[in-house]
DOTOR-133354 format. One record per residue: y, x, z of N, C-alpha, C, CB in turn; residue in three letters; chain. Coordinates in Angstrom, 1 decimal. Glycine has a CB too. Layout:
<recs>
    n_py    n_px    n_pz   ca_py   ca_px   ca_pz    c_py    c_px    c_pz   cb_py   cb_px   cb_pz    r  c
       Y       X       Z       Y       X       Z       Y       X       Z       Y       X       Z  ALA  A
...
</recs>
This chain:
<recs>
    n_py    n_px    n_pz   ca_py   ca_px   ca_pz    c_py    c_px    c_pz   cb_py   cb_px   cb_pz    r  c
    62.3  -188.5   170.0    63.3  -188.4   168.9    62.6  -188.1   167.6    64.4  -187.4   169.2  MET  A
    63.2  -188.4   166.5    62.6  -188.2   165.2    62.3  -186.8   164.9    63.4  -188.8   164.1  SER  A
    61.2  -186.6   164.1    60.8  -185.3   163.5    60.8  -185.5   162.0    59.5  -184.8   164.1  ILE  A
    61.5  -184.7   161.3    61.5  -184.8   159.8    60.6  -183.9   159.2    63.0  -184.6   159.3  HIS  A
    59.9  -184.3   158.2    59.0  -183.5   157.4    59.5  -183.4   156.0    57.5  -184.0   157.4  VAL  A
    60.0  -182.2   155.6    60.6  -182.0   154.3    59.6  -181.4   153.4    61.9  -181.2   154.4  SER  A
    59.3  -182.0   152.3    58.3  -181.5   151.3    58.9  -180.2   150.7    58.0  -182.5   150.2  GLU  A
    58.0  -179.4   150.1    58.4  -178.2   149.3    59.4  -178.6   148.2    57.2  -177.4   148.7  PRO  A
    60.4  -177.8   147.9    61.3  -178.2   146.9    62.4  -177.2   146.8    61.9  -179.5   147.1  GLY  A
    63.2  -177.3   145.7    64.3  -176.4   145.5    65.5  -176.8   146.4    64.8  -176.5   144.0  ARG  A
    66.3  -175.8   146.9    67.4  -176.1   147.8    68.6  -176.7   147.2    67.7  -174.9   148.6  PRO  A
    68.5  -177.9   146.6    69.6  -178.5   145.9    70.0  -179.7   146.9    69.2  -179.1   144.5  ILE  A
    71.2  -179.6   147.4    71.7  -180.6   148.3    70.9  -180.6   149.6    71.6  -182.0   147.7  GLY  A
    70.8  -181.7   150.3    70.0  -181.8   151.5    68.6  -182.0   151.2    70.6  -182.8   152.4  THR  A
    67.7  -181.4   152.1    66.3  -181.6   152.0    65.8  -182.5   153.2    65.5  -180.3   151.9  ARG  A
    66.8  -183.2   153.7    66.4  -184.2   154.8    66.7  -185.6   154.2    67.3  -184.0   156.1  LEU  A
    65.7  -186.2   153.4    66.0  -187.4   152.7    66.3  -188.5   153.7    64.7  -187.8   151.9  PRO  A
    67.1  -189.5   153.3    67.5  -190.6   154.2    66.3  -191.3   154.8    68.3  -191.6   153.4  GLU  A
    65.2  -191.5   154.0    64.0  -192.2   154.5    63.4  -191.6   155.7    63.0  -192.3   153.4  ILE  A
    63.6  -190.3   155.9    63.1  -189.6   157.0    64.0  -189.5   158.2    62.7  -188.2   156.7  PHE  A
    65.3  -189.8   158.0    66.3  -189.5   159.1    66.0  -190.3   160.4    67.6  -189.9   158.6  ARG  A
    65.5  -191.5   160.3    65.3  -192.3   161.5    63.9  -192.7   161.7    66.1  -193.6   161.4  ASN  A
    63.0  -191.9   161.1    61.6  -192.1   161.2    61.1  -191.4   162.5    60.8  -191.6   160.0  ARG  A
    60.6  -192.2   163.5    60.0  -191.7   164.7    58.6  -191.4   164.6    60.4  -192.6   165.9  THR  A
    58.1  -190.2   164.8    56.7  -189.9   164.8    56.1  -190.0   166.2    56.5  -188.5   164.1  VAL  A
    55.2  -190.9   166.4    54.7  -191.1   167.7    53.3  -190.4   167.9    54.6  -192.5   168.1  GLY  A
    52.6  -190.2   166.8    51.3  -189.6   166.8    51.1  -188.7   165.6    50.2  -190.7   166.9  ASP  A
    50.4  -187.6   165.8    50.2  -186.6   164.8    49.4  -187.2   163.6    49.5  -185.4   165.3  VAL  A
    48.5  -188.3   164.0    47.7  -188.9   162.9    48.5  -189.7   161.9    46.7  -189.8   163.6  THR  A
    49.8  -189.9   162.2    50.6  -190.6   161.3    51.0  -189.8   160.1    51.9  -191.1   162.0  GLU  A
    50.8  -188.5   160.3    51.2  -187.5   159.2    50.0  -186.7   158.8    52.3  -186.6   159.7  LEU  A
    49.2  -187.3   158.0    48.0  -186.7   157.5    48.4  -185.6   156.5    47.0  -187.7   156.9  GLU  A
    47.8  -184.4   156.6    48.2  -183.4   155.6    47.9  -183.8   154.2    47.4  -182.1   155.9  PRO  A
    48.8  -183.6   153.3    48.7  -184.0   151.9    48.8  -182.7   151.0    49.8  -185.0   151.5  SER  A
    48.4  -182.9   149.7    48.5  -181.8   148.8    49.9  -181.2   148.7    47.9  -182.2   147.5  SER  A
    50.9  -182.1   148.9    52.3  -181.6   148.7    52.6  -180.6   149.8    53.2  -182.8   148.8  ALA  A
    51.9  -180.7   151.0    52.2  -179.8   152.1    51.2  -178.7   152.1    52.2  -180.6   153.4  LEU  A
    50.6  -178.4   151.0    49.6  -177.3   151.0    50.3  -176.0   151.3    49.0  -177.2   149.6  SER  A
    49.6  -175.1   152.0    50.1  -173.8   152.3    50.0  -172.8   151.2    49.5  -173.3   153.6  ASN  A
    49.7  -173.2   150.0    49.5  -172.3   148.9    50.7  -171.4   148.7    49.2  -173.0   147.6  SER  A
    51.9  -171.9   149.0    53.1  -171.1   148.9    53.2  -170.0   150.0    54.4  -172.0   148.9  HIS  A
    52.4  -170.2   151.0    52.6  -169.3   152.2    51.3  -168.4   152.3    52.8  -170.0   153.4  ASN  A
    50.4  -168.4   151.4    49.2  -167.7   151.5    49.5  -166.2   151.4    48.1  -168.1   150.5  GLU  A
    48.8  -165.4   152.3    49.0  -163.9   152.2    48.2  -163.4   151.0    48.5  -163.2   153.5  ALA  A
    48.7  -162.3   150.4    48.1  -161.8   149.2    47.5  -160.4   149.4    49.1  -161.7   148.1  THR  A
    47.7  -159.8   150.6    47.0  -158.5   150.8    46.7  -158.4   152.3    47.9  -157.3   150.3  ASP  A
    46.2  -157.3   152.8    45.7  -157.1   154.1    46.9  -157.2   155.1    45.1  -155.8   154.3  ALA  A
    48.1  -156.7   154.8    49.2  -156.8   155.7    49.6  -158.2   156.0    50.4  -156.0   155.2  GLU  A
    49.7  -159.0   154.9    50.1  -160.4   155.1    49.0  -161.2   155.8    50.3  -161.0   153.7  PHE  A
    47.7  -160.8   155.6    46.6  -161.5   156.3    46.7  -161.2   157.8    45.3  -161.1   155.7  GLN  A
    47.0  -160.0   158.1    47.2  -159.7   159.5    48.3  -160.5   160.2    47.4  -158.2   159.7  GLN  A
    49.4  -160.6   159.5    50.5  -161.4   160.0    50.1  -162.9   160.2    51.7  -161.3   159.1  ALA  A
    49.3  -163.4   159.2    48.9  -164.8   159.3    48.0  -165.1   160.4    48.2  -165.2   158.0  ALA  A
    47.2  -164.0   160.8    46.2  -164.2   161.9    46.7  -163.7   163.2    44.9  -163.5   161.5  ASN  A
    48.0  -163.6   163.4    48.6  -163.0   164.6    48.4  -163.9   165.8    50.1  -162.8   164.4  SER  A
    48.5  -163.4   167.0    48.3  -164.1   168.2    49.3  -165.3   168.4    48.4  -163.2   169.4  GLY  A
    50.4  -165.2   167.7    51.4  -166.3   167.9    50.9  -167.6   167.5    52.7  -166.0   167.1  ARG  A
    50.2  -167.7   166.4    49.7  -169.0   165.9    48.5  -169.4   166.8    49.2  -168.9   164.5  HIS  A
    47.7  -168.5   167.3    46.6  -168.9   168.2    47.2  -169.4   169.5    45.7  -167.7   168.4  ARG  A
    48.2  -168.8   170.0    48.8  -169.3   171.2    49.4  -170.7   171.0    49.9  -168.3   171.7  ALA  A
    50.1  -170.9   169.9    50.6  -172.3   169.6    49.4  -173.3   169.6    51.4  -172.3   168.3  LEU  A
    48.3  -172.9   168.9    47.2  -173.8   168.8    46.6  -174.1   170.2    46.1  -173.2   167.9  GLN  A
    46.5  -173.1   171.0    46.0  -173.3   172.4    46.9  -174.2   173.2    45.7  -172.0   173.1  GLN  A
    48.2  -173.9   173.1    49.2  -174.7   173.8    49.1  -176.2   173.4    50.6  -174.1   173.7  TYR  A
    49.1  -176.4   172.0    49.1  -177.7   171.5    47.8  -178.5   171.9    49.2  -177.7   170.0  GLY  A
    46.7  -177.8   172.0    45.5  -178.4   172.3    45.5  -178.9   173.8    44.3  -177.5   172.1  THR  A
    46.1  -178.0   174.6    46.2  -178.4   176.1    47.1  -179.6   176.2    46.7  -177.2   176.9  VAL  A
    48.3  -179.6   175.5    49.2  -180.7   175.6    48.6  -182.0   175.1    50.5  -180.4   174.9  ALA  A
    47.9  -181.9   174.0    47.3  -183.1   173.4    46.2  -183.7   174.3    46.7  -182.7   172.0  ALA  A
    45.6  -182.8   175.1    44.5  -183.3   176.0    45.0  -184.1   177.2    43.7  -182.2   176.4  GLY  A
    46.3  -184.0   177.5    46.9  -184.7   178.6    47.1  -186.2   178.3    48.2  -184.1   179.1  GLU  A
    46.9  -187.0   179.3    47.2  -188.4   179.1    48.7  -188.6   178.9    46.7  -189.3   180.2  ARG  A
    49.1  -189.5   178.0    50.6  -189.6   177.7    51.4  -189.9   179.0    50.8  -190.7   176.7  LYS  A
    50.9  -190.7   179.9    51.7  -191.0   181.1    51.8  -189.9   182.0    51.1  -192.2   181.8  GLU  A
    50.9  -188.8   181.9    50.9  -187.7   182.8    51.6  -186.5   182.2    49.5  -187.3   183.2  GLU  A
    52.0  -186.6   180.9    52.6  -185.5   180.2    54.1  -185.3   180.6    52.5  -185.6   178.7  ARG  A
    54.5  -184.1   181.0    55.8  -183.9   181.4    56.7  -183.7   180.1    55.9  -182.6   182.3  VAL  A
    57.8  -184.5   180.1    58.7  -184.4   178.9    59.4  -183.1   179.0    59.7  -185.6   178.9  TYR  A
    59.4  -182.4   177.9    60.1  -181.1   177.8    61.0  -181.1   176.5    59.1  -180.0   177.7  LEU  A
    62.3  -181.2   176.6    63.1  -181.2   175.4    63.0  -179.8   174.7    64.6  -181.4   175.8  PRO  A
    62.8  -179.9   173.4    62.6  -178.6   172.7    63.8  -177.7   172.8    62.3  -178.9   171.2  VAL  A
    64.9  -178.2   173.1    66.1  -177.4   173.2    66.0  -176.4   174.4    67.4  -178.2   173.5  SER  A
    65.1  -176.7   175.3    64.9  -175.8   176.5    64.1  -174.6   176.2    64.3  -176.5   177.6  GLU  A
    63.4  -174.6   175.1    62.6  -173.4   174.7    63.0  -172.8   173.4    61.1  -173.7   174.6  ILE  A
    63.9  -173.5   172.6    64.3  -173.0   171.3    65.4  -171.9   171.5    64.9  -174.2   170.5  ALA  A
    65.5  -171.1   170.5    66.5  -170.1   170.5    67.7  -170.6   169.8    66.0  -168.8   169.8  SER  A
    68.9  -170.5   170.4    70.1  -171.0   169.7    70.5  -170.1   168.6    71.3  -171.1   170.7  PRO  A
    70.0  -168.8   168.6    70.4  -167.9   167.6    69.8  -168.2   166.2    70.0  -166.4   168.0  ALA  A
    70.5  -168.2   165.2    70.0  -168.5   163.9    70.8  -167.8   162.8    69.9  -170.1   163.6  GLN  A
    70.2  -167.5   161.7    71.0  -166.8   160.6    70.9  -167.7   159.4    70.4  -165.4   160.4  TYR  A
    72.0  -167.9   158.8    72.1  -168.8   157.7    72.5  -168.1   156.4    73.2  -169.9   158.0  ILE  A
    71.9  -168.4   155.3    72.3  -167.8   154.0    72.5  -169.0   153.0    71.2  -166.8   153.5  VAL  A
    73.4  -168.9   152.1    73.6  -169.9   151.1    72.4  -170.0   150.1    74.9  -169.8   150.4  PRO  A
    72.2  -171.1   149.5    71.1  -171.3   148.5    71.3  -170.4   147.3    71.0  -172.7   148.1  ALA  A
    72.6  -169.9   147.1    72.9  -169.0   146.0    72.5  -167.6   146.2    74.4  -169.2   145.6  THR  A
    72.1  -167.2   147.4    71.8  -165.9   147.8    70.5  -165.4   147.0    71.5  -165.7   149.3  ALA  A
    70.5  -164.2   146.6    69.3  -163.6   145.9    68.2  -163.4   147.0    69.6  -162.3   145.1  THR  A
    67.0  -163.1   146.5    65.9  -162.8   147.4    66.1  -161.5   148.1    64.6  -162.8   146.6  MET  A
    66.7  -160.5   147.4    67.0  -159.3   148.1    68.1  -159.5   149.2    67.5  -158.3   147.1  ASN  A
    69.1  -160.3   149.0    70.1  -160.6   150.0    69.5  -161.2   151.2    71.2  -161.4   149.4  GLN  A
    68.6  -162.2   151.0    67.9  -162.9   152.1    67.1  -161.9   152.9    67.1  -164.0   151.6  ALA  A
    66.4  -161.0   152.2    65.6  -160.0   152.8    66.5  -159.0   153.6    64.8  -159.2   151.7  PHE  A
    67.6  -158.7   153.1    68.5  -157.8   153.8    69.0  -158.4   155.1    69.7  -157.4   152.9  ALA  A
    69.3  -159.7   155.1    69.8  -160.4   156.3    68.7  -160.3   157.4    70.2  -161.8   156.0  VAL  A
    67.5  -160.6   157.0    66.4  -160.6   157.9    66.2  -159.2   158.5    65.1  -161.0   157.3  MET  A
    66.2  -158.2   157.7    66.0  -156.8   158.1    67.2  -156.3   159.0    65.9  -155.8   157.0  GLU  A
    68.4  -156.6   158.6    69.6  -156.1   159.3    69.7  -156.7   160.7    70.8  -156.4   158.5  ASP  A
    69.2  -158.0   160.8    69.3  -158.7   162.1    68.0  -158.8   162.9    69.9  -160.1   161.9  ASN  A
    67.0  -158.2   162.3    65.7  -158.2   163.0    65.2  -159.6   163.3    65.7  -157.4   164.2  ALA  A
    65.3  -160.5   162.3    64.9  -161.9   162.5    63.8  -162.2   161.5    66.1  -162.9   162.4  VAL  A
    63.0  -163.3   161.8    61.9  -163.6   160.9    62.1  -165.0   160.3    60.7  -163.6   161.7  HIS  A
    63.2  -165.6   160.5    63.5  -166.9   159.9    64.9  -167.0   159.4    63.1  -168.1   160.9  HIS  A
    65.1  -167.7   158.3    66.5  -167.9   157.8    66.7  -169.4   157.5    66.8  -167.1   156.6  LEU  A
    67.8  -170.0   157.8    68.2  -171.3   157.4    68.9  -171.2   156.1    69.1  -172.0   158.5  VAL  A
    68.5  -172.1   155.2    69.1  -172.1   153.8    70.0  -173.3   153.8    68.0  -172.1   152.7  ILE  A
    71.3  -173.1   153.4    72.2  -174.2   153.3    72.7  -174.3   151.9    73.4  -173.9   154.3  MET  A
    72.9  -175.6   151.5    73.5  -175.9   150.2    74.8  -176.6   150.5    72.5  -176.7   149.2  SER  A
    75.9  -175.9   150.3    77.2  -176.4   150.8    77.1  -176.6   152.3    77.6  -177.8   150.0  ASP  A
    77.2  -177.8   152.8    77.1  -178.1   154.2    75.8  -178.8   154.6    78.3  -178.9   154.7  ASP  A
    74.9  -178.7   153.7    73.6  -179.5   153.9    72.5  -178.5   154.2    73.3  -180.3   152.8  ASN  A
    71.6  -178.9   155.1    70.4  -178.1   155.4    69.5  -178.2   154.1    69.6  -178.7   156.6  VAL  A
    69.1  -177.1   153.5    68.4  -177.1   152.3    67.0  -176.4   152.4    69.2  -176.4   151.2  ALA  A
    66.8  -175.8   153.6    65.5  -175.2   153.8    65.4  -174.2   155.0    65.1  -174.4   152.5  GLY  A
    64.2  -173.8   155.2    63.9  -172.9   156.3    62.8  -172.0   155.8    63.5  -173.6   157.7  LEU  A
    63.0  -170.7   155.7    62.0  -169.7   155.2    61.7  -168.7   156.3    62.5  -169.0   153.9  ILE  A
    60.5  -168.1   156.2    60.2  -167.1   157.1    59.9  -165.8   156.4    58.9  -167.5   157.9  ASP  A
    59.8  -164.7   157.2    59.7  -163.4   156.7    58.4  -163.2   155.8    59.7  -162.3   157.8  PHE  A
    57.3  -163.8   156.3    56.0  -163.7   155.5    56.1  -164.3   154.2    54.9  -164.3   156.3  ARG  A
    56.7  -165.5   154.1    56.9  -166.2   152.8    57.7  -165.4   151.9    57.5  -167.6   153.0  TRP  A
    58.8  -164.8   152.4    59.7  -164.0   151.6    59.0  -162.7   151.1    61.0  -163.6   152.4  LEU  A
    58.2  -162.0   152.0    57.5  -160.9   151.6    56.5  -161.2   150.5    56.8  -160.2   152.8  LEU  A
    55.8  -162.3   150.6    54.8  -162.7   149.6    55.5  -162.9   148.3    54.1  -164.0   150.1  THR  A
    56.6  -163.6   148.3    57.3  -163.8   147.0    57.7  -162.5   146.4    58.6  -164.7   147.2  TRP  A
    58.3  -161.6   147.2    58.7  -160.3   146.7    57.5  -159.5   146.1    59.5  -159.5   147.8  ILE  A
    56.4  -159.6   146.9    55.2  -158.9   146.4    54.7  -159.4   145.1    54.1  -159.0   147.5  HIS  A
    54.9  -160.7   144.8    54.4  -161.3   143.6    55.4  -161.2   142.4    54.0  -162.7   143.8  GLU  A
    56.7  -161.0   142.8    57.8  -160.9   141.8    58.7  -159.7   142.0    58.6  -162.2   141.8  ASN  A
    58.1  -158.5   142.0    58.9  -157.3   142.3    60.1  -157.0   141.4    58.0  -156.1   142.4  PRO  A
    60.1  -157.5   140.2    61.2  -157.2   139.3    62.3  -158.3   139.2    60.6  -157.1   137.9  ASN  A
    62.2  -159.3   140.1    63.2  -160.4   140.1    64.0  -160.5   141.4    62.5  -161.7   139.8  GLU  A
    63.8  -159.6   142.3    64.4  -159.8   143.6    65.9  -159.7   143.6    63.9  -158.7   144.6  THR  A
    66.5  -158.9   142.6    67.9  -158.8   142.5    68.6  -159.9   141.7    68.3  -157.4   141.9  ASP  A
    67.8  -160.5   140.9    68.4  -161.5   140.0    68.0  -163.0   140.4    67.9  -161.3   138.6  THR  A
    66.9  -163.2   141.0    66.5  -164.5   141.3    67.1  -165.0   142.6    65.0  -164.6   141.4  GLN  A
    67.7  -166.2   142.6    68.3  -166.7   143.8    67.4  -167.8   144.4    69.7  -167.3   143.5  SER  A
    67.6  -168.1   145.6    66.9  -169.1   146.3    67.0  -170.5   145.6    67.3  -169.2   147.8  LEU  A
    68.2  -170.7   145.0    68.5  -171.9   144.4    67.5  -172.3   143.3    69.9  -171.9   143.7  LEU  A
    66.8  -171.3   142.7    65.9  -171.6   141.6    64.4  -171.5   142.0    66.2  -170.7   140.5  ASN  A
    64.2  -171.4   143.3    62.8  -171.3   143.8    62.4  -172.4   144.6    62.7  -169.9   144.5  ILE  A
    61.2  -172.9   144.5    60.7  -173.9   145.4    60.4  -173.4   146.7    59.4  -174.6   144.8  GLU  A
    61.2  -173.8   147.7    61.0  -173.4   149.1    59.9  -174.1   149.8    62.3  -173.5   149.9  LEU  A
    59.3  -173.6   150.8    58.2  -174.2   151.5    58.6  -175.4   152.3    57.5  -173.2   152.4  PRO  A
    57.6  -176.2   152.6    57.8  -177.4   153.5    58.3  -176.9   154.9    56.5  -178.2   153.7  ALA  A
    59.1  -177.7   155.6    59.6  -177.3   156.9    59.8  -178.6   157.8    60.8  -176.5   156.8  PHE  A
    59.8  -178.3   159.1    60.0  -179.4   160.0    61.4  -179.3   160.6    58.9  -179.3   161.1  LEU  A
    62.0  -180.4   160.9    63.3  -180.4   161.6    63.1  -181.5   162.8    64.5  -180.8   160.7  THR  A
    63.8  -181.2   163.9    63.7  -182.0   165.0    65.1  -182.0   165.7    62.6  -181.6   166.0  ALA  A
    65.3  -183.0   166.6    66.5  -183.0   167.4    66.3  -182.2   168.7    66.9  -184.5   167.7  PHE  A
    67.4  -181.8   169.3    67.3  -181.1   170.6    66.5  -181.8   171.7    68.7  -180.7   171.2  PRO  A
    66.5  -183.2   171.6    65.9  -184.0   172.6    64.4  -184.3   172.3    66.6  -185.3   172.7  GLU  A
    63.9  -183.8   171.1    62.5  -184.0   170.7    61.6  -183.4   171.8    62.3  -183.4   169.3  THR  A
    60.5  -184.0   172.1    59.6  -183.5   173.0    58.9  -182.3   172.4    58.5  -184.6   173.4  ASP  A
    58.9  -181.2   173.2    58.3  -179.9   172.7    56.8  -180.1   172.4    58.5  -178.8   173.6  ALA  A
    56.1  -180.8   173.3    54.6  -181.0   173.1    54.3  -181.7   171.8    54.1  -181.9   174.3  HIS  A
    55.1  -182.8   171.5    55.0  -183.5   170.3    55.2  -182.6   169.1    55.9  -184.7   170.2  GLN  A
    56.2  -181.8   169.1    56.6  -180.9   168.0    55.5  -179.9   167.8    57.9  -180.3   168.3  LEU  A
    54.9  -179.4   168.9    53.8  -178.4   168.8    52.7  -179.0   168.0    53.4  -177.9   170.2  ALA  A
    52.3  -180.2   168.2    51.2  -180.8   167.5    51.5  -181.0   166.0    50.9  -182.2   168.1  ARG  A
    52.8  -181.3   165.7    53.2  -181.5   164.3    53.2  -180.1   163.6    54.6  -182.1   164.2  LEU  A
    53.6  -179.0   164.3    53.6  -177.7   163.7    52.2  -177.3   163.4    54.3  -176.7   164.7  MET  A
    51.3  -177.6   164.3    49.9  -177.3   164.1    49.3  -178.1   162.9    49.0  -177.6   165.4  LEU  A
    49.6  -179.3   162.9    49.1  -180.2   161.8    49.5  -179.7   160.4    49.6  -181.6   162.0  ALA  A
    50.7  -179.1   160.3    51.1  -178.6   159.0    51.1  -177.1   158.9    52.5  -179.1   158.7  HIS  A
    50.5  -176.5   159.9    50.3  -175.0   159.9    51.7  -174.3   159.6    49.3  -174.6   158.8  ARG  A
    52.7  -174.7   160.4    54.0  -174.1   160.3    54.3  -173.4   161.6    55.1  -175.1   160.0  LEU  A
    54.8  -172.2   161.6    55.1  -171.4   162.8    56.5  -171.5   163.3    54.8  -170.0   162.5  ASN  A
    57.3  -172.5   162.7    58.6  -172.6   163.2    59.1  -174.0   162.8    59.6  -171.5   162.7  ALA  A
    60.1  -174.5   163.5    60.8  -175.7   163.2    62.3  -175.6   163.5    60.2  -176.9   164.1  ALA  A
    63.1  -176.2   162.6    64.5  -176.2   162.7    65.0  -177.3   163.6    65.2  -176.2   161.3  LEU  A
    65.9  -176.9   164.6    66.5  -177.9   165.5    67.9  -178.3   164.9    66.6  -177.4   166.9  ILE  A
    68.1  -179.6   164.7    69.3  -180.1   164.1    70.1  -181.0   165.1    69.0  -180.9   162.8  VAL  A
    71.4  -180.7   165.2    72.2  -181.5   166.1    72.3  -183.0   165.5    73.6  -180.9   166.1  ASP  A
    72.0  -183.9   166.4    71.9  -185.3   166.0    73.3  -185.9   165.6    71.4  -186.1   167.1  GLY  A
    74.4  -185.3   166.0    75.7  -185.8   165.7    76.3  -185.2   164.4    76.6  -185.5   166.9  THR  A
    76.2  -183.9   164.3    76.8  -183.3   163.2    75.8  -183.1   162.0    77.4  -181.9   163.6  SER  A
    74.5  -183.1   162.3    73.5  -182.9   161.3    73.4  -181.4   160.9    73.9  -183.7   160.1  GLY  A
    74.0  -180.5   161.7    74.0  -179.1   161.4    72.9  -178.4   162.3    75.4  -178.5   161.7  GLN  A
    72.4  -177.3   161.8    71.4  -176.6   162.5    71.9  -176.1   163.9    70.8  -175.5   161.7  PRO  A
    71.1  -176.2   164.9    71.6  -175.8   166.2    70.6  -174.8   166.9    71.8  -176.9   167.2  SER  A
    69.5  -174.5   166.3    68.5  -173.6   166.8    67.2  -173.6   166.1    68.3  -173.9   168.3  GLY  A
    66.3  -172.7   166.5    65.0  -172.6   165.9    64.0  -172.5   167.0    64.9  -171.5   164.9  ILE  A
    62.9  -173.2   166.9    61.8  -173.0   167.8    60.6  -172.4   167.0    61.4  -174.3   168.6  VAL  A
    60.0  -171.4   167.6    58.9  -170.7   166.9    57.6  -170.7   167.7    59.3  -169.3   166.5  THR  A
    56.5  -170.2   167.1    55.3  -170.1   167.9    55.4  -169.1   169.0    54.1  -169.7   166.9  SER  A
    56.3  -168.1   168.8    56.6  -167.2   169.9    57.2  -167.9   171.1    57.5  -166.1   169.4  THR  A
    58.0  -168.8   170.9    58.6  -169.6   172.0    57.5  -170.3   172.8    59.7  -170.6   171.6  ASP  A
    56.5  -170.9   172.1    55.4  -171.6   172.7    54.5  -170.6   173.4    54.6  -172.4   171.7  TYR  A
    54.4  -169.4   172.9    53.6  -168.3   173.5    54.2  -168.0   174.9    53.5  -167.1   172.6  LEU  A
    55.5  -167.8   174.9    56.2  -167.5   176.2    56.0  -168.7   177.2    57.7  -167.2   175.9  LYS  A
    56.1  -169.9   176.7    55.9  -171.1   177.5    54.5  -171.1   178.1    56.3  -172.3   176.8  LEU  A
    53.5  -170.9   177.2    52.1  -171.0   177.7    51.8  -169.9   178.6    51.2  -170.9   176.4  TYR  A
    52.3  -168.7   178.4    52.1  -167.5   179.2    52.7  -167.8   180.6    52.6  -166.2   178.6  ALA  A
    53.9  -168.4   180.6    54.6  -168.6   181.9    53.8  -169.7   182.7    56.0  -169.2   181.6  SER  A
    53.3  -170.7   182.0    52.5  -171.7   182.7    51.2  -171.1   183.3    52.2  -172.9   181.8  ALA  A
    50.6  -170.2   182.5    49.4  -169.6   183.0    49.6  -168.7   184.2    48.8  -168.8   181.8  SER  A
    50.7  -168.0   184.2    51.0  -167.2   185.3    51.3  -168.0   186.6    52.3  -166.3   185.0  GLN  A
    51.9  -169.1   186.4    52.2  -170.0   187.6    50.9  -170.6   188.1    53.1  -171.2   187.2  GLN  A
    50.0  -171.0   187.2    48.7  -171.5   187.7    47.9  -170.4   188.4    47.9  -172.0   186.5  GLU  A
    48.0  -169.2   187.9    47.2  -168.1   188.6    47.8  -167.7   189.9    47.2  -166.9   187.7  GLY  A
    49.1  -168.0   190.1    49.7  -167.6   191.4    49.5  -168.6   192.5    51.2  -167.5   191.2  ALA  A
    49.0  -169.8   192.1    48.7  -170.9   193.1    47.5  -170.5   193.9    48.5  -172.2   192.4  VAL  A
</recs>
């Protein structure tokens, strides 16, 4: 199933352009990293952020993706991403301030928020990106809304998308999460993160060790 790559941009309307809606990605080489997908918006600015950026979750995703990529296509077991994704998600409107978004994350102990503009998917942000912005703009957190800020690039996939394929795309663009969108309604139905891949990889390793 298709995987959508949305470029960085303001959350005005949908950020799932029509040109991407039916584009099927069969190989990670079809999506070569471009300057538009630079991680400059997500770079850590102090030791705490650097520690988060170098956490074991991303390394686990990288190891899992490498193993999956090394398998021959005909031998790879199809795994719908819906089987490892979390159905729980928290949504905030694009009109929310940065402080409001931060409060939702803290109050619910979550690290990702779906941004909606009316009924359209307008973005996906993570805790590290939000902390970085607040660190760089401490005097604007109460007045600046998400609507006026360029949000980072993000991936969206359908529940039927192969988890192995999605892992490679997440690695290619250095993203630790992807939004799962219902193919019928076009509404968000879950989020898959590098932590989900860590659990999957750990489970597979335990099974191999028990044989």
